[in-house]
BAZARO-552351 format. One record per residue: x, y, z of N, C-alpha, C in turn; chain. Coordinates in pm, 1 decimal, decimal comma. Example, Ala and Ser with C-alpha at 12.3 -4.5 7.8 and 13.67 -1.06 7.14 Angstrom:
        nx        ny        nz       cax       cay       caz        cx        cy        cz  unit
    1319,0    -569,0     780,0    1230,0    -450,0     780,0    1320,0    -330,0     780,0     A
    1285,0    -225,0     708,0    1367,0    -106,0     714,0    1290,0       3,0     787,0     A
# end
This chain:
        nx        ny        nz       cax       cay       caz        cx        cy        cz  unit
    -270,3   -3416,0   -5172,6    -381,7   -3389,5   -5264,6    -359,0   -3461,7   -5396,9     A
    -233,6   -3456,3   -5450,4    -202,6   -3523,1   -5575,4    -216,0   -3672,2   -5558,7     A
    -176,6   -3722,4   -5438,1    -186,3   -3866,0   -5411,8    -330,0   -3912,8   -5418,8     A
    -423,2   -3831,7   -5360,0    -565,4   -3867,6   -5362,6    -618,3   -3867,2   -5504,6     A
    -579,2   -3765,2   -5582,2    -625,1   -3756,8   -5719,8    -574,8   -3874,3   -5800,7     A
    -451,1   -3911,7   -5773,0    -393,8   -4023,9   -5845,3    -467,7   -4152,2   -5812,1     A
    -495,4   -4170,8   -5683,1    -569,4   -4290,2   -5640,2    -705,5   -4294,4   -5704,1     A
    -774,4   -4177,7   -5704,0    -908,3   -4171,3   -5763,2    -902,0   -4201,8   -5912,6     A
    -801,3   -4148,3   -5983,3    -786,4   -4173,2   -6125,9    -763,5   -4320,7   -6152,4     A
    -684,1   -4382,1   -6063,7    -656,6   -4525,4   -6079,3    -783,5   -4606,4   -6063,7     A
    -863,8   -4569,7   -5962,9    -989,7   -4641,1   -5940,5   -1082,3   -4627,1   -6060,5     A
   -1092,3   -4505,2   -6112,9   -1176,8   -4482,2   -6229,1   -1128,1   -4562,5   -6348,1     A
    -997,9   -4565,4   -6362,3    -940,3   -4641,0   -6473,8    -973,0   -4788,6   -6460,2     A
    -957,5   -4845,7   -6338,4    -987,3   -4987,2   -6315,8   -1133,6   -5017,0   -6341,8     A
   -1219,8   -4926,6   -6299,1   -1363,0   -4947,3   -6322,2   -1393,0   -4948,1   -6470,9     A
   -1333,5   -4855,7   -6544,2   -1354,9   -4849,3   -6688,6   -1301,2   -4974,2   -6755,7     A
   -1190,1   -5022,4   -6705,9   -1130,5   -5143,5   -6763,5   -1221,1   -5262,9   -6739,8     A
   -1278,2   -5270,3   -6620,3   -1367,9   -5381,5   -6588,4   -1489,1   -5379,9   -6679,2     A
   -1545,1   -5263,2   -6704,3   -1661,5   -5251,2   -6793,7   -1624,5   -5293,2   -6934,3     A
   -1506,8   -5252,3   -6980,1   -1461,1   -5287,9   -7114,5   -1443,6   -5437,1   -7128,2     A
   -1386,7   -5499,5   -7024,0   -1364,4   -5643,9   -7026,2   -1496,2   -5718,5   -7029,0     A
   -1590,6   -5671,2   -6952,1   -1722,3   -5734,8   -6949,5   -1789,8   -5725,2   -7084,5     A
   -1780,5   -5609,4   -7149,0   -1838,9   -5591,1   -7281,1   -1773,0   -5683,0   -7381,1     A
   -1643,4   -5699,1   -7369,9   -1571,1   -5785,5   -7461,9   -1612,9   -5929,7   -7444,3     A
   -1628,4   -5973,3   -7319,1   -1671,0   -6110,6   -7290,9   -1808,6   -6137,6   -7347,1     A
   -1899,5   -6041,1   -7331,6   -2035,5   -6056,6   -7383,1   -2035,4   -6065,9   -7533,9     A
   -1952,4   -5985,0   -7597,6   -1944,5   -5985,1   -7742,6   -1888,2   -6116,6   -7793,4     A
   -1795,5   -6175,8   -7717,3   -1730,0   -6299,2   -7758,7   -1826,9   -6415,3   -7764,3     A
   -1929,3   -6412,7   -7686,8   -2027,2   -6520,4   -7684,4   -2122,9   -6502,7   -7799,7     A
   -2122,7   -6591,2   -7895,1   -2211,7   -6581,7   -8008,9   -2347,6   -6633,8   -7977,0     A
   -2443,2   -6615,2   -8068,7   -2579,7   -6662,1   -8049,1   -2587,2   -6811,3   -8028,1     A
   -2497,7   -6888,6   -8102,8   -2503,3   -7033,4   -8090,8   -2461,6   -7077,1   -7952,6     A
   -2358,6   -7012,5   -7896,0   -2311,5   -7048,8   -7762,8   -2417,4   -7020,5   -7659,6     A
   -2484,9   -6906,3   -7676,5   -2590,1   -6871,0   -7582,3   -2704,3   -6968,4   -7591,2     A
   -2735,9   -7012,0   -7714,1   -2844,2   -7108,1   -7731,6   -2810,5   -7238,9   -7665,7     A
   -2682,3   -7285,3   -7687,0   -2641,3   -7411,1   -7625,4   -2644,0   -7402,0   -7475,3     A
   -2598,5   -7288,8   -7425,0   -2598,9   -7269,5   -7279,8   -2739,0   -7273,3   -7226,0     A
   -2832,3   -7206,9   -7297,1   -2971,0   -7205,7   -7253,8   -3031,0   -7343,5   -7261,7     A
   -2992,9   -7422,8   -7368,3   -3048,5   -7556,7   -7386,2   -3003,7   -7648,4   -7275,8     A
   -2878,4   -7638,3   -7237,1   -2827,8   -7726,3   -7131,6   -2888,4   -7692,3   -6997,6     A
   -2934,1   -7568,5   -6980,7   -2990,1   -7528,8   -6850,8   -3136,6   -7561,3   -6840,9     A
   -3202,2   -7592,3   -6954,4   -3346,6   -7609,9   -6953,9   -3396,8   -7721,0   -6863,3     A
   -3336,8   -7842,4   -6863,1   -3391,7   -7950,0   -6778,0   -3397,3   -7911,1   -6632,4     A
   -3287,5   -7860,1   -6580,4   -3288,4   -7825,2   -6438,6   -3380,4   -7708,1   -6411,9     A
   -3389,9   -7613,8   -6507,5   -3479,3   -7499,6   -6489,9   -3622,9   -7545,6   -6485,4     A
   -3655,9   -7644,1   -6573,9   -3793,6   -7696,2   -6575,4   -3825,2   -7763,2   -6444,0     A
   -3728,6   -7842,4   -6394,3   -3751,7   -7909,5   -6265,6   -3770,3   -7807,9   -6155,8     A
   -3685,0   -7704,1   -6159,5   -3696,4   -7600,6   -6057,5   -3829,1   -7528,9   -6066,8     A
   -3875,7   -7506,1   -6192,9   -4002,2   -7435,9   -6212,6   -4118,3   -7517,0   -6158,8     A
   -4111,4   -7651,8   -6185,1   -4218,3   -7738,3   -6134,0   -4223,2   -7737,4   -5983,7     A
   -4103,5   -7743,7   -5922,5   -4098,2   -7741,5   -5776,0   -4151,2   -7611,1   -5721,3     A
   -4110,8   -7499,1   -5786,0   -4156,9   -7369,2   -5739,6   -4306,2   -7355,0   -5755,4     A
   -4362,3   -7412,8   -5865,7   -4505,8   -7401,5   -5889,9   -4584,9   -7473,2   -5782,6     A
   -4535,8   -7595,1   -5747,4   -4605,2   -7670,2   -5642,0   -4598,3   -7595,5   -5511,4     A
   -4479,2   -7543,9   -5481,2   -4463,7   -7468,2   -5358,1   -4548,8   -7343,5   -5360,1     A
   -4554,1   -7278,7   -5480,2   -4633,1   -7156,4   -5494,0   -4780,2   -7183,5   -5476,1     A
   -4829,8   -7300,1   -5525,8   -4971,7   -7333,3   -5509,5   -5007,8   -7345,3   -5363,5     A
   -4921,2   -7413,0   -5286,0   -4948,5   -7428,0   -5142,4   -4946,5   -7291,8   -5074,5     A
   -4844,3   -7215,6   -5109,2   -4832,2   -7083,9   -5048,4   -4950,4   -6996,3   -5084,3     A
   -4998,5   -7008,5   -5211,2   -5111,7   -6928,2   -5255,9   -5236,7   -6962,0   -5179,3     A
   -5256,3   -7093,4   -5152,1   -5374,5   -7134,9   -5075,8   -5370,8   -7077,4   -4936,6     A
   -5254,7   -7087,3   -4874,5   -5241,4   -7032,3   -4739,5   -5257,4   -6883,1   -4739,7     A
   -5204,9   -6814,4   -4845,2   -5214,4   -6669,6   -4854,7   -5357,4   -6625,8   -4866,2     A
   -5439,9   -6704,2   -4934,4   -5580,2   -6668,4   -4949,7   -5650,7   -6664,6   -4816,2     A
   -5625,2   -6766,3   -4730,8   -5687,8   -6769,3   -4598,5   -5643,0   -6650,6   -4516,4     A
   -5511,0   -6621,6   -4524,1   -5456,4   -6510,7   -4447,2   -5516,7   -6379,3   -4491,8     A
   -5534,8   -6364,6   -4625,0   -5589,2   -6241,1   -4678,2   -5732,4   -6219,2   -4633,7     A
   -5811,2   -6329,0   -4629,2   -5950,8   -6315,5   -4587,8   -5962,1   -6269,5   -4444,6     A
   -5881,1   -6326,5   -4356,5   -5890,7   -6288,9   -4215,6   -5837,8   -6148,3   -4194,2     A
   -5735,3   -6111,3   -4271,6   -5679,6   -5976,8   -4258,2   -5773,2   -5871,7   -4311,7     A
   -5861,4   -5909,4   -4405,0   -5951,1   -5811,9   -4466,0   -6044,2   -5749,7   -4366,3     A
   -6096,2   -5828,9   -4274,3   -6191,3   -5773,4   -4178,9   -6122,8   -5674,8   -4086,0     A
   -5995,3   -5702,8   -4050,6   -5925,6   -5608,3   -3963,8   -5895,6   -5479,3   -4039,3     A
   -5871,6   -5489,9   -4172,7   -5847,7   -5369,6   -4251,9   -5971,9   -5283,1   -4256,2     A
   -6089,5   -5346,5   -4263,9   -6213,1   -5269,4   -4266,3   -6232,4   -5194,1   -4135,6     A
   -6194,5   -5261,3   -4028,0   -6205,2   -5192,2   -3899,1   -6116,7   -5070,2   -3895,4     A
   -5994,5   -5084,6   -3954,7   -5903,4   -4971,3   -3956,1   -5955,4   -4858,6   -4042,5     A
   -6021,9   -4893,0   -4155,1   -6070,2   -4787,6   -4243,3   -6181,4   -4707,4   -4178,6     A
   -6255,5   -4770,1   -4086,4   -6360,8   -4695,0   -4016,4   -6300,2   -4581,7   -3935,3     A
   -6184,9   -4610,0   -3872,9   -6117,0   -4505,0   -3796,1   -6060,6   -4398,8   -3889,7     A
   -6009,2   -4447,2   -4006,4   -5951,3   -4352,1   -4100,7   -6056,6   -4257,4   -4155,6     A
   -6183,8   -4298,7   -4152,7   -6290,4   -4214,3   -4203,6   -6310,8   -4088,4   -4123,1     A
   -6239,0   -4073,0   -4010,7   -6254,1   -3954,4   -3926,7   -6162,4   -3841,6   -3970,8     A
   -6100,8   -3855,0   -4088,2   -6020,0   -3743,6   -4137,1   -6111,2   -3623,3   -4158,2     A
   -6064,7   -3505,6   -4116,2   -6149,5   -3387,6   -4123,8   -6214,9   -3356,3   -3991,1     A
   -6188,4   -3437,6   -3888,8   -6246,1   -3414,3   -3757,1   -6141,3   -3354,6   -3664,0     A
   -6183,6   -3258,3   -3582,3   -6096,6   -3204,8   -3478,9   -5988,1   -3112,3   -3528,9     A
   -5996,0   -3065,5   -3650,3   -5893,7   -2978,4   -3705,6   -5934,0   -2831,7   -3690,3     A
   -5837,4   -2743,7   -3708,9   -5868,5   -2600,9   -3712,0   -5941,1   -2569,3   -3842,2     A
   -6041,5   -2484,6   -3834,6   -6119,6   -2451,0   -3954,5   -6038,7   -2365,9   -4050,7     A
   -6027,5   -2412,0   -4172,9   -5979,0   -2329,2   -4280,5   -6099,9   -2274,1   -4354,6     A
   -6082,6   -2169,7   -4431,2   -6195,7   -2112,3   -4503,1   -6259,9   -2214,2   -4596,3     A
   -6176,6   -2303,2   -4654,4   -6231,7   -2402,3   -4746,3   -6302,1   -2518,0   -4675,7     A
   -6304,7   -2516,7   -4542,1   -6382,5   -2614,8   -4465,5   -6524,7   -2565,9   -4439,8     A
   -6553,3   -2440,8   -4475,9   -6677,2   -2376,8   -4434,4   -6761,9   -2331,4   -4552,5     A
   -6891,9   -2326,6   -4528,0   -6986,1   -2262,1   -4619,6   -7030,2   -2130,3   -4555,2     A
   -7038,9   -2024,3   -4636,2   -7072,2   -1891,8   -4584,9   -7198,9   -1838,1   -4650,7     A
   -7272,2   -1761,2   -4572,1   -7382,5   -1682,3   -4627,3   -7368,1   -1540,0   -4574,5     A
   -7410,1   -1442,7   -4656,1   -7402,6   -1301,5   -4616,8   -7541,6   -1240,7   -4629,0     A
   -7586,6   -1176,9   -4522,9   -7716,8   -1107,9   -4524,6   -7698,5    -963,6   -4480,6     A
   -7788,6    -879,8   -4525,1   -7784,2    -738,1   -4489,6   -7875,8    -714,7   -4369,5     A
   -7823,0    -651,7   -4265,9   -7898,0    -624,4   -4143,0   -7910,3    -473,1   -4122,8     A
   -8014,4    -433,0   -4047,3   -8043,6    -289,5   -4034,5   -7996,4    -226,5   -3903,7     A
   -7965,3    -306,4   -3802,8   -7924,2    -248,5   -3674,4   -7795,5    -167,0   -3687,0     A
   -7780,6     -71,1   -3595,7   -7659,1      12,0   -3587,0   -7626,1      79,6   -3719,2     A
   -7728,8     122,4   -3790,4   -7705,9     192,8   -3916,1   -7684,2     101,6   -4034,5     A
   -7688,5     -29,1   -4010,8   -7671,6    -124,7   -4120,2   -7536,0    -194,1   -4118,6     A
   -7537,1    -322,2   -4137,9   -7412,7    -400,0   -4143,8   -7440,0    -531,5   -4216,0     A
   -7334,8    -605,4   -4241,4   -7347,8    -736,0   -4304,3   -7321,0    -845,5   -4201,3     A
   -7412,0    -941,6   -4196,7   -7397,1   -1056,2   -4106,7   -7347,6   -1175,2   -4188,5     A
   -7232,0   -1227,6   -4149,6   -7175,6   -1345,7   -4215,9   -7198,1   -1467,2   -4126,1     A
   -7257,4   -1569,9   -4182,9   -7281,6   -1694,6   -4109,9   -7192,4   -1803,2   -4167,9     A
   -7119,6   -1871,4   -4080,3   -7028,7   -1978,3   -4123,1   -7076,0   -2111,5   -4068,3     A
   -7069,8   -2213,1   -4152,4   -7112,5   -2347,9   -4115,0   -7015,2   -2448,2   -4176,7     A
   -6981,0   -2553,5   -4100,9   -6888,9   -2654,2   -4153,2   -6952,7   -2730,9   -4268,0     A
   -6872,2   -2761,4   -4367,4   -6922,1   -2841,0   -4479,1   -6955,6   -2982,0   -4432,5     A
   -7035,2   -3050,9   -4511,3   -7077,5   -3186,1   -4476,6   -6956,4   -3277,2   -4453,1     A
   -6959,3   -3350,0   -4340,2   -6850,5   -3442,3   -4308,2   -6732,8   -3378,8   -4237,3     A
   -6737,9   -3247,8   -4212,9   -6626,6   -3177,0   -4149,1   -6664,0   -3137,5   -4006,3     A
   -6571,3   -3160,0   -3913,7   -6580,6   -3104,7   -3779,1   -6451,4   -3027,3   -3755,9     A
   -6462,7   -2898,8   -3729,6   -6342,7   -2816,9   -3712,9   -6368,7   -2707,1   -3610,3     A
   -6261,6   -2639,8   -3571,4   -6269,5   -2537,6   -3467,4   -6217,5   -2403,4   -3518,5     A
   -6297,0   -2298,8   -3494,8   -6251,1   -2162,2   -3522,5   -6161,7   -2120,6   -3406,4     A
   -6032,8   -2142,2   -3423,0   -5939,5   -2117,7   -3313,0   -5902,0   -1970,9   -3299,8     A
   -5905,7   -1898,1   -3411,1   -5878,2   -1753,6   -3407,9   -6012,3   -1682,1   -3396,3     A
   -6027,6   -1600,6   -3292,2   -6157,8   -1540,8   -3262,0   -6208,3   -1445,0   -3368,8     A
   -6117,6   -1371,9   -3430,2   -6159,5   -1269,7   -3526,4   -6122,0   -1309,5   -3667,6     A
   -6217,2   -1307,9   -3760,9   -6182,4   -1338,0   -3899,6   -6103,1   -1223,1   -3961,9     A
   -6033,3   -1253,3   -4067,2   -5965,0   -1151,2   -4145,6   -6057,5   -1109,1   -4258,6     A
   -6090,5    -980,8   -4264,5   -6188,9    -931,0   -4361,2   -6130,1    -812,4   -4435,7     A
   -6152,2    -812,3   -4567,5   -6105,5    -697,4   -4645,5   -6195,3    -676,4   -4767,6     A
   -6199,9    -551,5   -4809,0   -6267,9    -513,4   -4933,2   -6158,3    -475,7   -5031,6     A
   -6137,4    -558,7   -5131,0   -6028,1    -534,9   -5222,7   -5894,8    -572,5   -5160,5     A
   -5787,3    -534,9   -5226,9   -5653,0    -573,1   -5183,2   -5574,7    -459,2   -5117,4     A
   -5631,7    -340,4   -5114,3   -5561,5    -227,5   -5053,0   -5575,6    -230,8   -4900,6     A
   -5477,1    -173,8   -4833,8   -5478,3    -170,6   -4687,8   -5597,9     -92,6   -4634,2     A
   -5643,9       6,7   -4708,1   -5758,5      85,3   -4663,1   -5886,9       2,1   -4656,6     A
   -5889,4    -108,9   -4726,3   -6008,8    -191,3   -4727,9   -6010,1    -300,9   -4623,1     A
   -5903,8    -308,8   -4542,4   -5897,1    -412,6   -4438,3   -5979,9    -369,2   -4317,2     A
   -6069,8    -457,6   -4272,4   -6157,3    -425,7   -4158,6   -6081,9    -437,8   -4026,5     A
   -6099,6    -339,4   -3939,8   -6036,9    -340,9   -3807,0   -6124,6    -418,5   -3708,8     A
   -6065,2    -503,6   -3625,0   -6144,1    -576,2   -3525,6   -6189,0    -484,0   -3413,3     A
   -6313,0    -503,6   -3365,6   -6365,3    -419,5   -3258,3   -6379,2    -496,3   -3127,1     A
   -6345,9    -624,5   -3127,9   -6343,9    -701,2   -3003,8   -6477,2    -748,8   -2954,1     A
   -6585,5    -722,8   -3024,9   -6715,9    -773,1   -2982,9   -6729,6    -919,9   -3022,4     A
   -6821,7    -988,2   -2955,2   -6846,3   -1126,9   -2990,5   -6780,8   -1222,3   -2893,7     A
   -6764,2   -1347,1   -2937,6   -6712,0   -1451,4   -2849,9   -6563,4   -1438,0   -2823,7     A
   -6518,4   -1509,0   -2722,7   -6377,5   -1506,8   -2687,1   -6314,5   -1645,4   -2691,3     A
   -6397,3   -1750,5   -2691,5   -6346,2   -1886,4   -2690,1   -6353,8   -1947,1   -2830,1     A
   -6266,7   -2047,7   -2857,2   -6276,2   -2118,6   -2985,6   -6414,4   -2181,5   -3002,5     A
   -6461,6   -2185,2   -3125,4   -6596,1   -2236,5   -3155,2   -6583,4   -2360,4   -3243,2     A
   -6645,4   -2469,7   -3200,3   -6645,6   -2592,0   -3280,5   -6765,1   -2590,0   -3375,3     A
   -6737,8   -2618,1   -3499,8   -6843,0   -2621,8   -3601,3   -6856,1   -2762,9   -3657,0     A
   -6976,6   -2813,6   -3654,0   -7007,9   -2943,9   -3710,7   -7158,1   -2953,5   -3726,6     A
   -7202,9   -3027,0   -3824,2   -7346,7   -3043,3   -3842,7   -7416,5   -2910,5   -3866,4     A
   -7517,5   -2883,4   -3783,0   -7596,5   -2760,8   -3799,7   -7542,5   -2642,6   -3719,1     A
   -7434,3   -2660,8   -3644,2   -7377,4   -2551,5   -3564,3   -7324,8   -2440,8   -3655,6     A
   -7348,0   -2315,3   -3614,4   -7303,6   -2201,8   -3694,6   -7231,1   -2099,7   -3607,4     A
   -7154,3   -2014,9   -3673,1   -7088,5   -1902,5   -3606,5   -7116,6   -1777,2   -3688,4     A
   -7124,8   -1663,9   -3618,3   -7158,6   -1537,3   -3683,3   -7045,8   -1436,1   -3665,0     A
   -7034,1   -1348,4   -3762,0   -6949,9   -1230,3   -3746,4   -7018,7   -1114,6   -3818,9     A
   -7003,8    -993,3   -3764,3   -7067,1    -876,0   -3824,1   -6964,1    -783,0   -3886,2     A
   -6997,7    -729,4   -4003,5   -6905,8    -639,7   -4074,7   -6978,0    -509,0   -4106,1     A
   -6919,9    -398,3   -4060,2   -6970,3    -266,2   -4096,5   -6872,6    -206,5   -4196,9     A
   -6913,5    -187,2   -4321,9   -6819,1    -141,8   -4424,3   -6780,6       5,5   -4415,0     A
   -6866,7      87,2   -4347,9   -6840,1     231,6   -4343,4   -6870,2     285,8   -4204,5     A
   -6767,5     338,1   -4140,5   -6785,8     389,7   -4004,3   -6764,5     540,2   -3996,3     A
   -6739,7     605,6   -4107,8   -6718,6     750,3   -4108,2   -6847,9     823,1   -4145,3     A
   -6856,6     950,9   -4106,1   -6975,2    1032,0   -4136,7   -6960,4    1112,7   -4265,2     A
   -6843,7    1109,8   -4320,9   -6821,7    1189,7   -4441,6   -6879,4    1116,4   -4564,0     A
   -6914,7    1195,3   -4663,3   -6966,7    1136,3   -4787,0   -6852,3    1074,0   -4866,9     A
   -6890,0     978,9   -4945,3   -6790,7     919,2   -5033,5   -6731,0     791,9   -4976,5     A
   -6649,9     730,2   -5057,3   -6589,1     601,8   -5024,8   -6579,1     520,2   -5151,9     A
   -6518,5     406,8   -5141,6   -6503,0     318,3   -5257,4   -6610,1     210,3   -5251,2     A
   -6672,8     184,4   -5363,9   -6782,2      87,6   -5367,7   -6730,1     -51,0   -5406,2     A
   -6778,5    -152,0   -5332,8   -6739,7    -290,9   -5359,5   -6863,6    -379,2   -5366,1     A
   -6854,3    -483,0   -5446,6   -6963,3    -579,8   -5458,6   -6932,5    -710,2   -5385,7     A
   -6807,5    -726,3   -5344,8   -6765,5    -849,6   -5276,5   -6683,7    -816,3   -5152,7     A
   -6679,3    -912,7   -5061,3   -6594,4    -901,1   -4943,4   -6511,2   -1028,1   -4932,8     A
   -6386,9   -1012,6   -4892,0   -6295,1   -1125,9   -4878,4   -6283,0   -1160,7   -4730,4     A
   -6296,7   -1289,6   -4698,4   -6290,5   -1331,8   -4558,7   -6201,1   -1453,5   -4544,5     A
   -6121,6   -1454,4   -4438,2   -6035,3   -1568,0   -4406,9   -6045,6   -1600,0   -4259,2     A
   -6019,3   -1725,1   -4222,7   -6027,8   -1762,6   -4081,1   -5903,0   -1722,7   -4004,1     A
   -5792,9   -1700,9   -4075,2   -5668,3   -1653,5   -4013,2   -5601,5   -1554,6   -4108,1     A
   -5502,7   -1483,3   -4058,1   -5432,5   -1385,7   -4141,8   -5356,3   -1452,4   -4255,6     A
   -5308,1   -1575,9   -4230,9   -5230,9   -1644,8   -4334,8   -5311,6   -1756,1   -4400,7     A
   -5443,3   -1746,0   -4397,1   -5528,4   -1845,7   -4462,0   -5493,9   -1851,7   -4610,6     A
   -5455,2   -1970,2   -4662,5   -5416,0   -1978,0   -4802,6   -5534,4   -1977,1   -4899,7     A
   -5655,6   -1996,2   -4847,3   -5772,9   -2003,6   -4934,6   -5885,5   -1911,4   -4887,4     A
   -5862,5   -1781,0   -4880,5   -5970,3   -1691,6   -4837,9   -6087,5   -1697,9   -4934,4     A
   -6207,2   -1675,1   -4880,8   -6327,6   -1679,8   -4963,4   -6368,8   -1539,0   -5004,1     A
   -6410,7   -1524,8   -5128,6   -6464,0   -1397,3   -5176,4   -6615,6   -1411,8   -5185,8     A
   -6687,3   -1337,3   -5101,4   -6831,7   -1352,0   -5089,3   -6904,6   -1236,6   -5157,7     A
   -7007,9   -1270,7   -5229,8   -7090,7   -1169,6   -5297,0   -7179,0   -1100,8   -5193,2     A
   -7179,8    -968,1   -5194,2   -7263,7    -892,1   -5102,9   -7406,5    -882,9   -5156,6     A
   -7504,6    -871,2   -5066,8   -7644,0    -857,3   -5112,7   -7664,1    -736,1   -5202,2     A
   -7588,9    -630,3   -5175,5   -7589,7    -511,6   -5260,6   -7452,5    -444,7   -5248,0     A
   -7413,4    -362,5   -5344,5   -7282,8    -296,7   -5336,0   -7270,1    -213,9   -5208,2     A
   -7150,5    -214,4   -5151,1   -7125,8    -141,3   -5026,8   -7024,5     -30,4   -5049,9     A
   -7052,0      87,1   -4992,2   -6954,4     196,6   -4991,4   -6865,1     174,2   -4869,8     A
   -6736,4     165,6   -4892,4   -6642,2     125,3   -4787,4   -6553,2     242,3   -4747,4     A
   -6546,1     265,2   -4616,2   -6455,1     364,6   -4559,5   -6433,7     328,8   -4412,9     A
   -6312,4     284,6   -4381,8   -6275,0     241,5   -4246,9   -6370,8     132,4   -4194,3     A
   -6372,7      18,1   -4257,0   -6461,3     -90,7   -4213,6   -6416,7    -154,1   -4082,1     A
   -6510,4    -217,7   -4012,9   -6481,9    -287,9   -3887,8   -6546,3    -426,7   -3892,7     A
   -6497,7    -516,1   -3806,1   -6550,4    -652,6   -3800,1   -6549,5    -701,8   -3655,3     A
   -6647,1    -783,3   -3619,3   -6654,4    -838,7   -3484,0   -6585,8    -974,6   -3478,3     A
   -6574,7   -1026,7   -3356,2   -6528,1   -1163,8   -3338,6   -6636,6   -1260,7   -3386,0     A
   -6597,0   -1387,9   -3399,9   -6695,7   -1492,9   -3421,5   -6776,3   -1512,4   -3293,2     A
   -6901,9   -1547,7   -3307,2   -6985,7   -1578,0   -3191,3   -7097,3   -1672,4   -3234,1     A
   -7142,0   -1754,8   -3140,5   -7257,8   -1840,3   -3167,9   -7387,6   -1765,2   -3139,0     A
   -7375,1   -1643,9   -3085,2   -7491,2   -1560,3   -3052,7   -7494,7   -1442,7   -3150,7     A
   -7594,3   -1440,7   -3235,2   -7600,7   -1337,6   -3338,8   -7607,3   -1196,9   -3281,3     A
   -7671,5   -1180,8   -3166,4   -7688,4   -1047,3   -3108,0   -7555,0    -986,6   -3063,7     A
   -7453,2   -1069,5   -3046,4   -7321,8   -1020,9   -3005,2   -7238,2    -969,5   -3124,3     A
   -7290,1    -984,5   -3243,2   -7207,5    -951,6   -3360,1   -7260,9    -831,4   -3438,0     A
   -7326,6    -738,9   -3366,9   -7367,5    -611,4   -3429,7   -7247,9    -517,1   -3412,9     A
   -7177,1    -483,1   -3520,0   -7052,2    -408,2   -3505,7   -7072,8    -259,9   -3477,0     A
   -7016,1    -215,7   -3366,6   -7019,4     -73,7   -3331,1   -6882,3     -35,1   -3275,4     A
   -6848,0      92,5   -3293,0   -6723,1     140,1   -3234,3   -6752,2     188,0   -3094,1     A
   -6685,5     126,8   -2998,4   -6708,4     161,0   -2856,1   -6612,0     271,0   -2814,3     A
# end
């Protein structure tokens, strides 16, 4: 161990000595010496510069032709790159939502989801994550109604889900003006949607996504 430390110290010392020697050499060269050195190098440098310039002009001309032909292939590649946003799983921030109040089954909220312009994505998780507020009591339980297969959203295609905020017969509950919805449990960007009117919430439920609105009337079976 001491031998290694000694070797390392020696190496460090030699490196420091080399730096010191280099600094001393640089200091020893005065401005006049540097000027003379630069003056003596100028003729050959000028010749070299002229040669490089001529060579550079030829190379530049050839580069221009190459660049023009390569440009069209780059445009072709960018057309393919324009498909970003296609074929991905839908995140909440890929979708536009609307909420309407419906009267069937004692009343519920119908949420309609549509892909934003230029986006094609798939609702891979059948049931959205829905909650009123941040407490566990406000989380909607899935009832299994609705579609069972992933739904692709693009253009005018839409998907529906139904939310019943109150499934108990007792009076009372907590009132909310907004509902939070995510496409997955770990969705990093859940959307907070304004309700058509405040809802009294007690043991809420939610259906699966479906392309058929009639399948998303939430009831406890």
